[in-house]
C-alpha positions, 0 to 999 in steps of 0.5 A, spaced: 537 510 506 535 512 514 532 518 511 526 513 507 526 509 515 520 513 519 518 511 525 511 510 525 510 508 533 514 504 538 515 498 535 514 500 527 517 502 521 514 504 514 522 503 510 523 501 503 521 495 501 527 490 499 528 483 497 531 481 503 523 481 506 521 475 503 521 470 507 517 475 513 512 477 508 511 470 507 509 469 514 505 475 515 501 473 509 499 467 511 498 469 517 493 474 516 490 470 510 483 469 513 482 475 516 484 478 509 480 474 505 474 479 503 478 484 502 483 480 496 484 476 490 484 469 491 492 467 491 495 461 489 498 458 494 504 460 492 503 466 493 504 465 500 511 462 500 518 465 501 519 464 494 513 467 492 514 473 495 521 473 492 518 473 485 513 478 487 518 483 490 522 482 485 516 485 480 515 491 484 522 493 485 523 492 477 517 497 478 520 502 484 526 502 478 523 504 472 519 510 475 513 506 475 512 505 482 513 504 490 514 499 494 514 499 502 514 495 509 511 495 515 517 492 520 517 491 527 522 491 532 526 485 529 525 488 522 521 482 519 515 484 514 509 486 518 504 489 512 505 492 504 504 498 502 504 499 495 505 506 490 503 503 483 502 505 477 506 513 477 504 517 472 509 523 471 508 529 466 501 534 467 497 527 470 503 526 476 499 521 479 499 513 483 494 508 486 495 506 492 493 499 495 496 497 503 495 492 507 496 490 515 498 484 519 492 481 522 497 482 529 498 488 528 491 491 526 487 496 530 493 500 532 493 506 527 499 503 522 496 504 517 493 510 517 500 513 519 503 510 514 498 513 509 499 519 511 507 519 511 507 515 503 501 522 501 508 526 504 513 522 501 508 522 494 508 530 495 514 532 497 519 526 494 515 524 488 512 529 486 506 527 485 498 531 484 494 525 487 493 518 490 488 515 489 485 508 492 480 503 491 476 498 496 471 494 496 464 498 498 464 493 505 470 495 507 470 500 512 476 501 516 479 502 510 475 507 508 476 510 516 483 510 513 483 514 507 478 519 510 483 520 516 488 522 511 484 526 507 482 522 501 474 523 498 471 519 495 470 520 488 465 515 485 464 508 485 466 502 480 461 497 479 465 489 479 471 493 478 476 487 481 475 480 482 476 479 489 474 473 494 472 469 487 468 474 484 466 481 481 466 487 486 464 493 486 469 499 489 468 505 492 473 511 489 478 515 493 483 521 492 486 525 495 490 532 491 497 533 494 498 540 492 494 544 487 502 547 484 505 546 477 507 540 475 515 540 477 521 536 476 
């Protein structure tokens, strides 16, 4: 399992999510709630509780076990979760694609952690999962997330009007993809 742990800086690692992350995820999400509000769906208060995160993690881990997803957390030196990264909707066969979503705790934002984590996840998607591409979408004015994607080799390929219900309204999104390789499907 240690090969699945990736040091991103002196204090933070990217590692697979576990059920034990529920409490620290609830704390980090609560601390970051106002900071992330412009980019997130309106969520019930229950989402920000340990039980809410236990239920969310159970779903993410069930998707991982079924080959449909891969959840990671950023973990600090005390192994508390301070961010989340997910490959969702993994499709194999001739498509070999997944959708990327991520967030970083407000206290860790601006340190290049999202860029380092997205870069590493793309390597795992290519080399470990055999994916051909990863896609991501951002609200049109989420410039920080768009910079992360550009630094990691993603290219904008479209616009999706009224794509997701974010911060209380249907919001347009910029769509990005990164082609990971041009070889034939493997696995």
